[in-house]
N, C-alpha and C positions, 0 to 999 in steps of 0.2 A: 251691454249687460245681458247675462243669460236669462232665458225664460224661467219663470217660477221664482224669481227673486224679487225683493221690494227695495225701494229707495225711500229716503226721508225727504219730505217736502220742506220748504223753507220754514214752515211752522212747526216742524218736528214730527208731524204725523206721517205714518207710512203711506205711500201711495201704492195704488194697486198696480201690479205688474202688467195687467191687461191693457192699461192705457198706452204703454210703450210697446205693446206686442208686435206691431208691424216692424218697428225699428229693430227690436230685439230679434225677431225672426230673421230679418235681413242680415243682421250681424251674425246670427247663429249659422245661417247658410254659408256666409263668407268664411267664418272660422272653420266650418266643417270642411269646406273646400281646401282651405289652407292645411288643415290637419291631415286630410286625405293625401294632399300633395306631399306634405312632409313625411307622412307614413310611407308613401310610394317611394320618395327619395331615399328614405332610411332603408327601405327594403332593397332598393337597387344597390345602395352603398354596402349593406350587409351582405348581399349576394356577391358583389364584387370583391368584398373583403374575404368572403369564404372561398371564392374562386382563386384569389391570390394566395390564400393560405394553402389550398390544395396544390396549386402549381408549385409553391415553394416547397411543400412537403415532398412532392414527386421529384423535384430537382435535387433536394437533399438526399432522398433515398437513392436516386440514380448515381449521385456523386459518391455516396457511401458504398454502393455496390461496385462501382468502378474502382474505387480505392481498395476495396477488399480483394478484388481480382488481381490488381497490380501487386498488392502485398503478398498474395499467395504465389504469384509468379516470381517475385524477388526471393521469397523464402525457398521456392523450388530451385532457383538458380544457385543459391548457397548450398543446398543439399546436393545438387548436381556436381558442384565443384568438389565437395568432399568425396563424393562417390567416384568421380573421374580422376582425381588427382593421383591415386596410386596405380591406376590401370596401366600395364606395361605398353599396350599398343598406342596409348595416347602420350607417351613420354616425349616423343619428338615434337608434337604440337605444343606441349607445355613448355619445353625448352625454347622453342622459337618465340613464343609469346613473352616469356621472361626476358630473353636476350634482346627482344625488340625495345625494351625499356632501358637498356644499358646507357644509351646516349642521352637520356633525360636526367634532370637533376636528382630524381629519386633512384636511379640505377635499377639494379635487379629487384630491389625492395619495392619498386613501383608496381611491378607485375604482381607480387604477392598482395600488395595493397588493393589492387583492383580485383583480384580474385576472391580474397577472403574478407576484406573490410567494406568495399564499395556496396555489395548487396545489402549488408546489414545496416549500413549508414543510410542508404536510400530508403530502406524499410522503416527505419526510425523516423525519418522525415515524413514519410507518408502516414505513419502511425500518429504523429502529432496532428496532422491535418484531419485525419479520421476522428480523433478525439474532439477536435473543435466542432466538426459537423455533428457528431453524436450529442454534444452538449446543447445543440440548438434544436434538437428534436424532442418532442414531448413523449414522456413515458406513460402518461395517464391513460391513453387510448389503446395501449398494447393489450392483446388478449392474454388471459391468464393461461399459464402452462397447464397442460393436461397430459395424461398418459404416463408412460414409463419415465422414471427419473433419468436425467441425462447422464452420460458416462462420467462427467466431471463431478457429479453429485451422487454417485453410486459407489459407496465403499466396498471394496472386495477383500482387502487385507487390513486387518484392524490391530494385529499384534505382531511385534517383531521389531527389528532394528530400524526398519524403514518408516515406522510409525503407521498412521492411517493412510492407506493408498487407495485412490479411486480407480475406477476402470479405465478412465482416460489416462491417468498418470501411469498405470501399469502398461498400457499400450505404448505410450511414448518411451517408457523405460525399455521395453522389449525392442522397439525400433532402434533405439540408441545402441543397444547391445548388438543388434544385427548390423548396424553401420560399422561398429568397431570390428566385428568379425569380417565384414567385407573388406575394409581397409587393410586389416592385418593379413587377411588371406591373399589379397593381391600382392602385397609386399613380399610375402613368403614365396609365392609362385615366381615372382621376378628374381628373387635371390637364388632360388633353386637352379634357374637357368644360368644365372651369372656365376655360380660356384662351379659349374662344369668347366669353365675356362679360366678360372681365377688362378693367379700365381701367388703363392705364399712367401713371405719373407722368412729368413732363417729362424727367427725367434717366434714365428706365429704357428698356431695349430689350427686345423680346420674347424674343430668344434668351438675354439675360442673366437675365430673369425665369425662363425655363424651366430654365436652368442652376442657379439658386439652389434651385428646387423639387426638382430631382434631388439636389442636395447635401443638402437637408433630409431627404429620404427615406433617403439613404445613411447619414446621421448617425443616424437613428432605428434602422435595422437594426444599425448599429454598437453602439448602446446595448444592444440585445438580446444581441448577441454578448458584450458586456462582462459581462452577467449570467452567461452560461455560462462565461466565461473563467476565473472564480475557482473553479468547481466541481472541475476536475481537479487543481488545485494545493492543495486542502485534503487534506493527507496522510491524515487519518482520515475522509475523506468517507464518510458512511453510504450515500449514493446509489451510489457506486462499489463500496463493500464489498458491497452487496446483490447486485450483478451480478458480484461477484468480479473486478473490474478493479483491480489494485494500483496504487499511486501511480506506480511506475516505468514502467508502461505508459500511465497517464493523462497523463503529462507530454507525450506525443506529441500528444494531443488539445489540450492547452493551446497547444502550438506552432502547430498548424494554425489554431485559433481566433484566436490572436494575429496571425498573418500576415494572415488574412482581415479581422479587425477593423481593423487598422492601415491596410490598403488602403482600406477604406471611409472611415475617418476622414481619411486623407490626401486622398482624392478629395472628401470633404465640405469640407475646408478650401480646397482648390484651386478648387472650384466657386465658393465665395463670393468668394475673392480675385480670380479672373478677372472675375467679374461686377462687383465693386466697382471694379476697375481700369478696366473699360470705362466705368463711370459717373463716373469721376474721384472716387471716394469710398473709396480704399484706406485712408484714415485710420480707417475704421470698424473695422478690425482691432484698434485700441487702445481701443475704447469699452468702458466698464464701467458700463452703465446700471443703476440700482438696481432698476427694475421691468420690465426687459426682459432679453434674453439678454446675458450678460456675455461679449462677444466676446474680450476680451483674456485672460480666464480660459481660454477654449477654445484660444487660441494657446499659452499656457503648457502646458496639458495635452497638446496635439499635439506640441510640441517635446520634452517628456519622453517621450511615447510613441514618437516617431520615434527618439530616442536609444536607448531599450531595443530597438526593432525592429532597428536597424542592428547593434548589438552582439550580437544573438541569432541572426544569420545563421550558418549552419553552420560555415563555415571561420573566421569571425571568432571565434565562440564557442570553438572548439577551440584556436585559436592564441593567443587572448588571453582565457583563461577568467576570470582575475582581473578584467579590465575588464568582461566580461559580468556577472560576479557582483555587482560593486559598482554598476554602472549600473542593474541590475534593481531595486535598492532605490528607484529613482525611481517605482516603482508607487504609492508613497504620494502623491507630488506629482501624478502623473497622475490618480489616483482623486479626490483632494481638489479639484483645480481643474476636473476634469470635472464634479463635483457643483456647483461654483460656476457653471459654464457652463450646465448644463441645468436647474438648480433642483430644488426638492423634488418636483414632480410626476413628472418623468421619472427622478429618482433612485430612486423607488419601483419602477421597472421593473427596476433592477439590485439591489434590496434583498436578495433571497434569496441570490444568489451572494456578495455582499459580507458579509452576515451570517454565513453558514456559514464563510466564509474567516476572518473576524475571530474567531469562536468557536474554530475549529481552531487558529488562531495563538495565541490566549490559552492554550489547553490545552497547546500545545507550550512556551510560555514558562513556565508553571507547572511543568511536568515538568522542564525543563532547569535550573531554579534549584536543583534538588537535586544535591548533589555525590555522585558515584558512586565507590565504592572499586574499585581494581584488585586483584583477589585474587591473580593470578599473572601472570608474564610469562615467555616463553620465546623465546630467540634461536635461530634455525635456520641451518644452514650456507648455505642458498641466499639468505640476506638477508631472508627473510620472518620476521616475529615474530608471536607469538600473545599476545593479551590475554584474560584471564578477568575478566569484570566481574560485580560483585555485583548481584543483583536481588531484588526482593520476590517472595514466592510468588504474589501476586496478579497479577503481570505475565505474561501468557500470550503465547506465540508459536508459530509453526510452523517446520518444518524449513527452509523457503525464505524465512524472514523476514530483514529487515535493519534496521539501526539507523542513526541519524545520531549521529556522535561528535564531541565537542569536547574538546580538552585545553587548559585555560587556561594551563598552563605553556608551551605552544607558541604558541597564539594564542587570544585570548578571543572572536574574531569568526568564525573559520573553522569550518564544519561540513562533515563528509564522510561519505558513506554507505558502510557495510560490511555484507557478507552475514554472517549468523550462521553459525558453523562448528560448532555443537553441536546436539544433539537436545534437545527439551524433556524427554525421558526420562533424559537424562544427569544432571540435577540440577535441583531446584526453585529453588535460590537463586543460580544463576549461569548465564551464557552466555559463549560464546567467539567471538572474531573473529580472522581472519588478515589481516595488513597487509603488503603488499609495497611497499617504498619506490619511488616513481616521481618525485614532484615535491618542491618545497621543504618543504611541510608534513609529508609522510610521512618525508622524510629527517631533519627536525628531531626528529620523534617517535622515530625509530629511534635517534638519538644520545642522546635523553633516556632511553629504555628501556635502552640499552646501558650508560650510565653508572650507572644505578640497580642493574642486575643485577650488573655487575662489582664494584661496591662492596659488594654483599650487604646493602644498607641495608634494614632492616625496622623499622618500616613504610616502605613504598616512597615515600610522599608523592606518588604519582602519582594525581591525582584527575581524573575525567572528568565531562562533562555529556552526558546521553543524551536523544535524542528517539526515541520508538518503543517497541517494535518495530512495523514496518509490513510489508506484504506481502499475499499471498493470504489470503482469509478462511477458506479450507479447505485441507486437504491434497489438492489436486486430483490429485496423481500416484497416489493410491491407487485411482483409478477405472480404471487400466489394468492389463491382465494382464502386459504387457511394457513395459519402459522402456528408452529409449536416451538416455544422458546424454552430451552432447558439450561438452567444456570446453577452454578455451585458457588456459594459464598459471595465474595466480592465480584464474581463473574456476572452479577446482576447489572453491573455498570453499563455495558453497551445496550442492555435491554431497557434500562431506564430511559436512555436516549431514544431507542426505537419506539417505545410506547408513547413517550411524549410527542414524538414526531407524528405518529399515527393520529393521536388525539388532535394535534394542531391541524393536520390535513383534513380530518373530518370536520373540524370547526370551520375551516375555510371552504368547505363544500367541494373538495376535489373529488373527481369521479374515479371509479375503477380501483378502489382500495380493498385490501383484505377484509373480509366480512367476519372472520372468526379468528381469535388469538387465544391460545392457551399458554400459560406460563407455569412451568414446573421449576420450583426453586428449592434447593436443599441447602440448609445452613446447619452449623454445629450448635449454636445457641440461639435462643429466642430473641435476644436483644438485637441480633443482626437483622431481624425482620423489619426493623424501623426504617431501613433503607428504602423500602417500597413506598414510604411516605413521601419520598421525593417526586412521586407521580400524583399530583393533585388532579385526578381525572375530572372531577366535576367542576373544578375551577377552570381548567383548560377548555373542556367541551361539556357544558352543563347537561346536554341530552345525549351523551355518548352511548348510554345503554339502549337508546332507540336506534342508533346508527350501526353499531356492530357489537358482536358478542365477545366479551373479554372475561375469561375465567382464570383464576389463580389457584394453584395448589402448592402450598408451602410445607416443607418437611424439616422438622427440627430433629436431627439425628442423635444428639447427645443429651437430650432431656426427655424424660418419660411421661411427663404430664404437663398440661397447660397451666398448672397452678402458679408456677413462677412467672409465667408470662402475664397472667391477669392480675395477680395480687402480690406477687413476690413470695410471701410466706405468711403464715398466720400471725406472726409477731411483727410483721411489717407495718409501716405507718398507714393508718386508715385513710389518710388523705392522699395516698399515692395514686396517681392517675392510672387508669387502665391503659396499658401500653398499646392496646388495639385502638383505643379511642384517640389518644393524643401522643404520638411520638414526640419526645422532647429533644431540643438542641441545647447542649450544655452552655455554649457561648458562641458568639458570632461577632464579626467586625466587618464593616463596610468602608472601603476607601475609594470613593468615586474619582479622586484625583488620579488614580492609577490609569484611568482611561486615556491620559495623555501619553502613555507608553504602551501602545498596542502591539500586537504581534505583526511582524513584517509580512508584507505581501509577497516578498521574494521567496518562492518555495519551488522545490523540484516538481511538485504536483499542482502548481498554480496556473496562472494565465497561459493558455496554450500558445498564443501569439508571441508573447515575450519569451517563452521557452524556445520556440522556433528561432527567434532572433538570436538568442544565446547560443543555440546549437550551431547555426550557420556562421555566426561571428567567430565562435571558438574553432570551428573547422577551418575557416578562412585564415584565422590567426595561426593555426598550426602550419598551414601551407606557406604563409608569408615568412614565419620565423625559420622554417626549415630551409627555404630558398635563400634567406639572408645568411644563415650559417654556411650553406653550401657556397655562396658567392664570396663571402669575406673570410672564411676559415678553411674550408675543405679545398677549394680550388687553388688558393695561394699556396697552401701547404704542399699539395701535389706538384704544382708547377715549380716550387722551390726545390723539391726533392729531385725532380728530373734534371734541373740545372746542376745540382750537386753530384749527379751521377749515381743516386741511390736507386737501385733497381726495385726495391720494395718501398717505393715512395708514396704509398697510400696511408691514410690514417688508420691506426689500429682498429680491428674489427669491433672490439668492445666499446671503443670511443664513438664509433658511428651509431651504435645502439644507444649510448648515452645522449647523443645529439637528438635522436628521435624522441626520447623521453622528455628532454628539455624543451623541444619544440612543442610537444603536446601540452605540457604544463603551462608554458608561457602563452601559448595561443589561448588556452582557457582563461588564464588569470588576466591577461592584458586585454584581449579583444572581447572575450566573454564577460570579463569584469566591467568593461566600459558599458556594455548593454545592461548589465545588472545595476550599475550605478544610475543610469538613466531611468530604468524601471523603478528603482527605489525612490529617486527624486520626484518623478511624476506622481508616484503613489502618495508620497507625503504632501505634495502640492495640492492634491485633491482630497486630502484627508481632513475631515471636519472634527477636530478633537473636542471643541466646545460643545457641539451638538451631541457627541458621544457621551460627554460627561453628564449632560442633562438627562439623556435617555437612560443611562446606567443608574443615575440617582433614583429615577422613578421606578425602573424595572426591579432593581435590587431591593428597594425599600418595600415594594409590594409583592415580591415573588413568594415570600414565605410568611406573609402576615406580619407579625411583630418580631420575627426573628427568633421566637422561642418554640414554635411548633411548625410541623410540616403542613398539616392540613387543618382545615376548620373543623370544629366539633360537629357541625351539621353536615359536613361534606360526606359523599359516598366514599367508603373505605374499600380498598381492594382486598384487605386481609381481615378476617374475623375468625373466631374459634371454629366455625363450621368448615373452613377450607384450610385449616392448619393441622398437621398431623405430627405426632411426637413419637420418638423412640425407634424409628425405622427409616430406611431410605425409600425413595420412590420405586415402585415396580413399573419400570418403563414398558415392559411388554403388555401388561394389563392396560396401562394408560393409553398407549398407542392403539391397542386393539379397540378400546372404547372410542377413540377419535376416528378410527377407520370406519366404524359402524355408522357414524353420524354423517359421513360424506357420500356423495353420489359416486356411482361406479365410474372409474376412469379418472377420478380426481387426483391431483398432484399436490401433496402437502409439503410446505417448506419447513424443514426442521433446522433450527439454529441452536448451537450449543456453545456455551462459554463457561469454562471452569477448568478444573484440574484434568490431567491426562486420563486418569481412570474414568472420569465422567464422560469424556469425549469418546473413549473406547466403548463404553456401555451404550451410548447413543448410536454410535456407528454400527455396532453389532445389531442393535434393534432395527435400525433402518435396513440393514442388509437382509435381515430375516424376513421382513415384510416385502421386500422388493424382489427377492430371488426365489422364494419358495412358491412354486406353482403359480407364477405370475401370469396373468392374462390382461387383456385390455379393459376388462371390467373391474379389476381390482384397484385399490387405492395405493398410489405410490408415495413414498416418503423420500424427499430430496435432502440429502445431508449437507449442512454448511457449518463449518467451524469458524467462530469469530474470536477464538482464543489466540493469544500470542505469547509464546514462551520459547526462548532459545534452548 
């Protein structure tokens, strides 16, 4: 017993502690020694743990650096192949390499496979490993970015058909054009030498021969573009995830490549058509020779491609989106008949892009087959409604992620992207999205949700199919000391998630977070401002005002006074609540049983180890199926033809291309599908649905109080009449200039924009003006990031 305390005697009187002082002192000395020893051991263990952490950190950093070097070398190899392939002096070396593969089961196509597909396939494998290592490193201790905005975040072109183009994108675009000029120039130089000794057939003309050669080279470059075309539209593309380019940004590159590729293919077809017309042989367009180029297959592919091309033009796509959406499914016809046209050898030039796309599409299909329960629905006065979707704990996402949503009760075929409006820290078993009705599909969904909520039917019987989540691979916004968020209308959704995420991180005491956040939000009507009530700042982090500076500036563009916002009108009900004080929810419904139907863990951007297994299994499956087809179909057919005395006893050229396609698809479906089945089975085995039900019942019942209000009456509100402006749009130049003056020289401010195209252009132009006009190291830079997604 410690000194200074007292004990009770048998009679109940307290005894003096001084009577036991020697014993107590002895015990104190002993305990002190033990405590010192424990503290010493704890210090040693802590130091050892720290040293192990440092060693692990250095090991991961070294591994990541080594992988980065290897990936750069592989990418350099691919670029070297593209640059060297048309060079005349290297043709003999190329032919020897290709002919060396003739005796293998892959034939000449094996050489093309090694040259054009192997570097990108190895690059993809290393990219997955790099992603896994990156996921194990902490982002909290990274230094904040300073100085000039990076080339990727520096807009240089803001208006035009290409959209908003950063300095890095413009540089890559120029390098791409230079590569095209290099390849085309080398082919022309080779042809000029060849034409000096060429012998024309009676029906041929020299200019027609030259035109066909130009068309041939344009077609080959188009095939290279076809390989690259499918990489940006693989939503879980490991190559894009490695360099942290999300799918919504990569779609732009798909559009650029598509326009360029279709221009080449169209010129390719016109070149041959004009030359054959001059030779009075236009009927060759309908030839389908078994052992030569299948011209008619190329015509069908070109017609399908041109149809997709026309309907994807900007104004056509926006005005007739449904037409664009359905005609774009002609890519299956385009790719299949293009394979018939070019045959197996040139198909292997496009193998990597098609393989990665088919694998990604298969993973999306497997994930979307799982019916996802809707945990809760809320109807808001502004017409927007909120859906809370059940998910497995293994499904990871970030604050700026988004999902693709399908509601079979509305349409079994339509999929629409929606930003996630919740933080990963809000709950492990669900995520939220906000939907504002605009078109037919969203209006039908609103009617369905309204009917279910008003009937109070539980279970709600609203099931969803989900693909995703997708988005940035990291929380890139954490690298900035100051953030400026610019939103328009329902574009506030990703920023609701971001602000909730920051508040949760501050509440958990995470270090090195942004210290200042400004939100600029423009809406048409004041009732939309209630969406900001979905951020109960004081509830999430009671002392958030002491931890970081959060300022909101709201602009209501189609109302000229705050009168309607505060009291509605002079004749309105006197008991109407001030909308600033208590934003209302019209109706809500909670269905905790929906937790038993969570989002599948099988996703293209999911567990990296499982994705690696799917990738390798699918690739191995392709090789096995191809070898089996060669063993049991190709070889017996050729041997039988030789016995019958058929001099052309090989399988038709377009059939060998079809075999390649079949091998790739079966390899993904059978072998890759086996891994996916195991992945899904083990995920369900470790899934605790009963625990998720209990957690969701508690979280959903307490998340928004009684389900009728967003925030408590006493809580701090982010919006009030002092920071809400009516009748005009925000003056971004003045606002950014004010933010600039508050920063230290050399600071880098992260600017995130979510909203319509006009708003994105205005923000990009504002960032460009501050970054490029008389910039020096003492000025404040603004790094532009768009988190909007629209096709």
